[in-house]
C-alpha positions in Angstrom: 10.7 7.4 -18.7 9.4 8.8 -21.9 7.4 5.6 -22.4 5.8 5.7 -19.0 2.0 6.0 -19.5 -1.0 5.1 -17.4 -4.6 4.9 -18.6 -7.0 5.9 -15.8 -9.4 3.1 -16.7 -6.8 0.4 -16.5 -4.6 1.7 -13.6 -5.1 1.2 -9.9 -3.4 3.1 -7.1 -3.2 0.5 -4.3 -2.5 2.1 -0.9 -1.5 -0.4 1.7 -2.1 -0.2 5.5 -3.1 3.5 5.9 -4.2 2.7 9.4 -4.0 4.5 12.8 -1.5 2.1 14.3 1.0 3.3 11.7 0.0 6.8 10.9 -1.7 8.3 14.0 0.6 9.9 16.6 -1.0 7.7 19.2 -0.9 4.5 17.1 0.8 1.5 18.6 3.6 1.6 16.1 4.1 5.3 16.1 7.0 5.2 18.4 8.9 2.8 16.1 8.1 4.3 12.7 7.1 7.9 13.5 10.5 9.4 12.9 10.7 8.0 9.4 7.2 9.1 8.6 8.1 12.6 9.6 11.5 12.6 7.8 9.9 11.4 4.5 6.8 13.6 5.0 4.8 10.4 4.2 1.4 11.6 5.3 1.5 14.6 3.0 2.9 12.5 0.1 0.2 9.9 0.5 -2.4 12.7 0.5 -0.9 14.1 -2.6 -0.9 10.9 -4.6 -4.3 9.8 -3.5 -5.9 13.2 -4.3 -4.0 13.4 -7.6 -5.1 9.9 -8.6 -8.8 10.5 -7.8 -8.7 13.8 -9.8 -7.1 12.0 -12.8 -9.8 9.3 -12.8 -7.5 6.5 -11.4 -9.4 4.2 -9.0 -7.8 4.0 -5.5 -7.8 0.6 -3.8 -7.3 0.4 -0.1 -5.6 -2.8 1.1 -5.6 -2.8 4.9 -3.9 -5.0 7.4 -6.1 -6.8 10.0 -5.6 -9.3 12.8 -7.8 -11.2 15.2 -7.5 -14.0 17.6 -7.7 -16.7 14.9 -5.6 -14.9 12.2 -2.8 -17.4 12.3 -4.7 -20.5 13.6 -3.8 -22.4 10.4 -0.1 -21.2 10.5 2.3 -23.6 12.2 5.3 -21.3 12.1 4.3 -17.8 12.9 6.9 -15.1 12.1 8.1 -13.4 15.4 7.0 -10.0 14.2 3.5 -11.3 13.4 3.4 -12.9 16.9 4.4 -9.5 18.3 1.5 -7.9 16.5 -0.9 -10.5 17.9 0.4 -10.3 21.4 0.0 -6.5 21.3 -3.2 -6.5 19.2 -1.7 -4.3 16.5 -4.1 -3.7 13.6 -6.7 -5.5 15.7 -9.9 -5.7 13.9 -12.7 -3.7 15.5 -10.3 -1.4 17.3 -9.0 2.2 16.7 -5.6 1.0 15.6 -7.1 -1.0 12.6 -9.3 1.9 11.5 -8.2 4.0 8.5 -6.2 7.1 9.4 -8.9 9.8 9.1 -7.1 12.3 6.8 -6.4 9.5 4.3 -9.5 7.4 4.7 -11.4 6.0 1.7 -14.0 8.1 -0.1 -16.9 7.4 -2.4 -15.5 5.8 -5.6 -12.6 4.1 -3.8 -12.5 0.3 -3.3 -11.7 -1.3 0.0 -10.6 -4.9 -0.1 -10.3 -7.6 2.5 -7.8 -7.4 5.3 -4.5 -9.2 4.9 -2.7 -10.9 7.8 0.9 -11.0 6.6 2.9 -9.0 4.0 1.0 -9.9 0.8 -2.2 -7.9 0.3 -3.4 -10.5 -2.2 -3.1 -13.5 0.1 -6.5 -14.4 1.6 -8.2 -11.3 0.2 -10.3 -10.2 -2.7 -7.7 -7.8 -4.1 -7.1 -9.8 -7.3 -10.8 -10.2 -8.0 -11.5 -6.6 -7.4 -8.7 -5.4 -9.7 -9.9 -7.8 -12.4 -13.5 -6.7 -12.1 -12.5 -3.1 -12.6 -10.4 -3.9 -15.7 -7.1 -3.1 -14.0 -3.9 -3.9 -15.8 -1.4 -1.6 -14.1 -0.9 -1.5 -10.3 0.8 1.4 -8.6 1.8 0.9 -5.0 2.1 3.3 -2.1 1.8 3.0 1.7 3.4 0.9 4.4 5.9 -0.5 4.7 8.5 -0.2 1.9 10.2 -3.6 2.4 7.3 -5.7 3.7 3.7 -5.2 2.6 4.6 -2.9 -0.4 7.3 -5.2 -1.7 5.3 -8.4 -0.9 2.2 -7.1 -2.7 4.2 -5.9 -5.6 5.9 -9.3 -6.1 2.5 -11.0 -6.1 1.1 -8.5 -8.6 4.0 -9.1 -10.9 3.6 -12.8 -10.9 -0.2 -12.4 -11.3 0.5 -10.6 -14.6 0.0 -7.0 -13.7 2.3 -4.1 -14.7 3.8 -3.0 -11.4 5.0 0.5 -10.4 6.6 1.3 -7.0 6.4 4.9 -5.8 9.6 5.8 -4.1 8.4 8.9 -2.2 5.1 7.5 -1.0 6.4 4.6 1.1 8.2 4.4 4.4 10.0 1.8 6.6 11.0 1.4 10.2 14.7 1.9 9.4 16.8 3.8 6.8 18.5 0.5 5.9 15.3 -1.4 5.1 13.8 1.5 3.2 16.9 1.9 1.1 17.1 -1.8 0.4 13.6 -1.7 -0.9 14.1 1.4 -3.1 17.5 0.6 -4.5 17.4 -3.2 -4.8 13.9 -4.7 -4.6 11.8 -2.2 -6.5 14.0 -2.2 -9.7 14.0 -6.0 -9.5 10.3 -6.6 -9.2 8.8 -3.5 -10.7 8.3 -2.5 -14.3 8.6 1.1 -13.2 10.1 2.8 -10.2 8.7 6.4 -10.0 8.1 9.4 -7.8 4.6 10.7 -7.1 5.1 13.5 -9.6 6.3 11.2 -12.3 3.4 8.9 -11.9 0.7 11.7 -11.9 2.3 13.4 -14.9 2.2 10.1 -16.8 -1.5 9.5 -16.3 -3.3 10.0 -19.6 -6.3 12.3 -19.8 -9.5 10.5 -18.5 -11.6 9.8 -21.7 -14.5 9.0 -19.4 -14.5 12.3 -17.7 
């Protein structure tokens, strides 16, 4: 922990799927994940890390999910949970559910990347190009969900050569079991660092550009 350090100019906070269908009380997935969001106080935790990152000079990248009628037209074997999302128009582009959750929506200075269809926020999007163009070397992940899009995005970031940090108290899952598996097994396997929001923000170096 003593060696943990983040340069604001080279670090990105990547927040995944901060959308109404997950986070709004009337979102399509609220009934399935709402109890875990409340138990983990996720909305407040995400607000804390996003605000703290901005204040420290760390660029916040928004990686949203998005589906449409042709999202899986080139996929022969669609995962059942993705088919469920299509059938129920979850994260459906152009609808309320795919909009950013207002209390956590992007602000000036943040970067919004293309919408991913599956778990990996890099696949089929401009996330890698945007990170590279901003000189990012370290990726810090928060958002939804712990074992799917957060883990999938982190694995890709690792193999793409980034330094990867998973935030344990700024993510959530549908079940306790899946959440615990991500935190206890996957994150230590695929991340260079596994940290809390406070540990991350404390380790951000003073912004020399400020």
